N, C-alpha and C positions, 0 to 999 in steps of 0.2 A: 502272807498271814503272819501276824505276830504271835509271841509265845503264849501271852495271856489268852488270846484268841483261841489259840490251839487247845489250851488247857479247858477253857469253858466248852469247846465243842467235844471233847472227850468226856467230860463229866455229863454232858446232856446225853450223849450217846449210850453211856452206861446206864443212866437212869431209865432210858427207854427199853433198854434190853431187860433190866429187873422187872419192869412193869410188864412186858410180854410174858416173862417167866411165871410171874405170880397169877396172871390171867389164865394160861394154859394149864395150870396145876390145880385150879378151882374146880370142884365136882358139884354138879347140880345133882343132888341125891334124888329128887323126885324124878328129873328126867332120866336118871340112870335106872331108876326102879321101872319107869314106863318102858324105858328102852329095852330092859332085861326081859320083861314080860313078852314084848312083842317081838323079840328077835330070837326066842327060843324055839319057834316053830311048833309048840305044842298046840295041840288041838283043844286044850283046856282052856276053858272059858274063864274069864275074869268073873270072880264072884262079887256081887253088888248087895251091899247090906241095905236092906229096907227098913232097918229098924230106925224109927224115929226118935231121937234124942232131943227133946224139946229144950231149948236153952243152951245147947252146946254147938260149936262149929264143927262142920264137917271136916274129914280129913283132907279133902282137897283144898277147902279154904285154909286150913292150917298150913298145909304145903305152900300155898301161895304167899300166905303171910311170912312164913318161914324164908320162902324164897326173897321176898321183898326185902326182908330184914337183912339177909345176907347180902343183896345188892347195895342196900344203903351202907352197910358195914364196908363193902368193898369199895364203894364210890368214896366213903369218908376215908378209908386207907389211902385210896389213890390221891385224894385231894390233900391228905396230910403228907403223903410221899412227895407230892408235886410241890406242895409248900415248902417241905424240907429241902427239896432239891433246889427250889428257888432261892431259899434262904442261903443254902450252901453256895450256889452260883453267885449270889451277891456277895457272900463272905469271900469267896475266891475272886471275885472281880475287884472287891474292896482291897483284899490282900495284895492283888497284883498291881491295882493303883498304888497302895502305899508302898509296895516292893519297887516301884519305878519301872521305867522302860526295859526291855529285855536286850540282850546283847545284839540281837538282829534289828531291833528297833533304833538302838543307838547307832549301830553301823550303817543303817539306812539314813538316820537322821544326819549322822557325820557325812555321809556321802552327799545327802541333799544339802548340807550347809556348804560342802567343798564344790559342788555344782554351782550352787548359788553365789559363792565367793568368786569361783572361776568365772562365772558370767558378768558378775559385777567387775571384776578386774578386766575382763575382755572389753566390757563396755566402757569402762574408764580408760582403758589403752586406746580404744577407738577413738574415745573423746579427745585423748591427749594428741592422738596422731592427728586428727582433724585440726586441732588448734595448732599443732606444730606445722602442718602443711599451710594453714592459713598464715601463721606467722612468717614461714618461709616465703609464701607468695607475695605477703606485704613487704617483706625485707626485699626481695627480688624486685618488686615494683618500686620501691623506695630507691634502690640501687641503680635500676634503670633511669629513673627520674633524675636521680644525681648525676649519672654519667651523661645523660642528655643535657642537662644543665650545664655541667662542665664543659661539653663538646661545644654548646652554643656560646659560652663565655670565652672559650678558646678561639672559635671562629671569629667572635666579635673583637677579641684582642688582636688576631691576626689581621682582620680588616682594619682596625684602628691603626696597627702598626703599618700595615701597607699605605694606608691613607696619610699617615705622618711621612713615611718614607716618599711618596709620591709629592706631598707638599713640599718637603725638603727638597726633592729632586727638581721640583717645578721652580721653587725659589732660587735654587742655585742656577738653574738654566735661565731664569728670568734676570738674575743678576748677572750672569755671563752674558746674555743677549743684550742687557743694558749697557754693560760695559763695552760690549763690541759695537753696539749702536752709538754710544757715546764716542767711541774711537772713530767709527766710520764717519759720524757726525763731524767730528774734528777734522778728519781727513777731507770730508766732502766740503767743509767750510774752507779748508786750506786750498783745496783745488777750485773751489768756486771763487775764492778771493785771487787766485792766481789767474784763473780763466776770465774772471771779470777785469782784472789788471791787463791781461793779454788782449781781451776785446777791445777795451778802451784805448789801448796802445794802437791796435790795428785800426780801431774806427777813427782815431786821430790821424793816422797814417792815410787811410783811405779818404779821410775828409780833406786832408791836405792835398792829396793827389787829385781828387775829384774837384775840390775847389780850384786848384790850380788848372786842370783841364778845362773847367767851366769858364774861368777867367780868361784863359787863352781863346776858347771858342768864341766866348762873348766878345773879346777884344777884336778877334778877326772879323766878326759879323760887323762890328761897328766900324771897323776900318773900311769894309767893303761898302757899308751904306753911306760912308762919308759924315755919319752923325757924331754927336758928342758922346759924353760918357753913359754907362749902362743905365736905362730907364730915363734918358734925358728926355724923351718924347712922351713919357707915360701920362703927363698932364694934359695933353691933347688927345688922348686915347689912341695913340698908334704904336702900341709895344710889339706887334707882331714882327716887325723888323729885327727884334732882339731874341726871337725864339732860338732855342738850341735845336739844330738840326736833327730830325728824327724822334726828339723827345718833347718838345714844346715845354722847355724849361726856362725860367729866368731867374737870375741871381744878381743882387745889388751888392757888388763888389765893395763899394764904399762903406756900407754898414755891416758886411758880413763879419769883419773882425770884432765887432762890439756885440754881436748876438751870442747870448749864452742861456744856460738854464734858468738863470735868475730873471731875465726880462722876455724870454720867448713865449709866444702865444700862437697856437695853431687854429686855424680855421679851415673847415672842409665845407666845400659847396657841393652837394650832390646834384644839383640841377645842371651845372655846366661841368661837373667832373673835374673840379680843380681843388688843390690844397694850397694854403697860403700860410707862411710862417711870418709874423710880425714881431717888431721888437718895441716893447712898450718903454715909455719914458719920456720926460720933458713935457708932460701934458697930453701925449697923444700916442698914435701907433704909426710905425713906419714899415712898409713892406719890405722883406728882404729876400724871400725865396717863394717863388710862384711855379707850381708844377702840375702836370696832368696826373690824373689817378683813375683807379677803376674801383667802384664801389660794388655793394652786393646786387646781385641780379634778382629777377623776379622768384619770390619764394624764399629769398635769403637777404631780404632788405636790411640795408645798415641803419642801426638806430640812430635818431637824432636826439640832440640835447646837448647839455654841457657836461664835460667829464675832466678827468685828469689821468694823465699817464701813470699807472700803476707799476708797471714792470718794463724793464729794458734787457733784452737777450740778443746778442750778435747771432748765435746759432739757435734755431728754434725749428721744430717740427710739429706739424699738426697731428693732434691726437684723434681727429674725427675724419679727415680727408686725406687721401693719399693713393697707395697701391697696394694690392695683394699680390705676393709672390709665392712661388712653389718651394718646395725643399730644395730644388737644384738652382733656385734664384731667378727662374723665370717669371715674368710678368703673367698673372693670372687675369683674364678678362672679368671686370667686376664693375660695380657702380662707384667704386672708389670710397665707399663708407666702411669705417672701421668696424660699424655695428652689424654690417652684413657679410659674413665671411662666405665666399663663393666656393664651390666644389673643387677640391684640389688645391687650395691654398694652404700655405704653411704658417705664414706670419705677414703682419701688416707693417708698411714702411710709410710713415706719415710724409706728406708733402713739406718741402723745405720753405721756411718763411724767415729769411735772414733779416737781421737788424729789426728785430721785433720790438714793438712799443705796444704794450696792452693798454687798452682804452676802457672797455666796458665787457666784463665777462670773458667770453671767447673772441671778441672783437678787437682788432688792433691794427696799427699800420706796419707794414713790411714790404720788402723787395717781392716784385711780382710782375707778371704780364699785364701791360696796359694796353688793350686794344682801342681805346677811345670810346668805351661804352661801358655800363655796368656788367661785370662778368664774375665776380668772385663770390664766395659763399657768406659774405657778409663783412668781410675784412676789408681795408682800404689798401689797395695794391699801389705801390709807388715805383717810379722807374728806378733801376739800379744805378744809373747815373747820379742821383741826387740824394736818394734814402740814406746813404752813409753818412752824408754831410749833415742832413737834417738829424739824423741820430745823434751826431756828436755835438749839435748845437742845443738840444733840449735835455730835459731829465726827468726823472720820476717826481711827479707832482706838477708838471707843465699843464696849464690849461688847454683843453681841446673842445673847440665847439663844432657841432656838426649840424648843418641846416640844408633845407631845400633853397 
């Protein structure tokens, strides 16, 4: 309760007390008189005047009027007092209002202001804390994104560096391998040239030896038959007397010296399993060498047509046919096909094809077993007694005709 309210309450209480006091002190004379008469206990009877006074009020009426008058006065006095109290209260309230708030009110107002300021400060602090937390979260998120980006860039840089190093190493390895390959190629070319020279020298030696052996054999046969020179009876169709024993080979010694890679021409007849080497020139062909061969068996037929020698090798092994061997070197039973490795086989050893002359693809002429019928995998086998001589007389580009 404020001080002004307290003052108003006090004045109102004081006014109520005065009112009660004045009410209790007012004496109703008529009532007192009646009460005194009735309360005396006397047996005296009240005298009643029976005198009639015409035009005058009776005592009782006068007493009633007097009482009413006093009630009016008292009511007027109370009304005036209440009016005075109301005016006084109003004046006090006006004075209190003009005097301003009391100390208690000021303290209360100050306290309320402090509470309000404190609440506003706490609210502002909470807002600031929330904004600060939000900023910190945003900064943390931004920092995490930045770190992630830096990590990704670092990883990408490392990958690029690794790729560059790998490319550099690959380039270095490639250059080194290229250099080694060039060196190996040079060495291989040197060895190939040396090998070729050795093979040609060996071929010439074997050709000379085989040619000499064939000449001696042919001469011996001619002496035994009593005939003239080699092929002297060819015109009349009886060349069988000049066969090389065991090989069925014929050599024209008179023309053999003139046969070479520039004038040689090979003809293979699959029907009678023969190969003939002709010397062209002077408007015709002259037979120089006639030998038995063995061509491709059923399922591996030797192709027919016109070809040229594409390659010559003294030492050659087949890449398709040969023998499978174990790790200890023992022969393993197999089909002999390099494309079908049998159980227990370690590696493949191709069949030897000495004095190889490639004709078409994998088909060529080389030394091999000649049983008198087709028995090869498509190549043209020639007896070892004559193939080195043929090899020495033909060259890469020599024409080869295969027919039935």
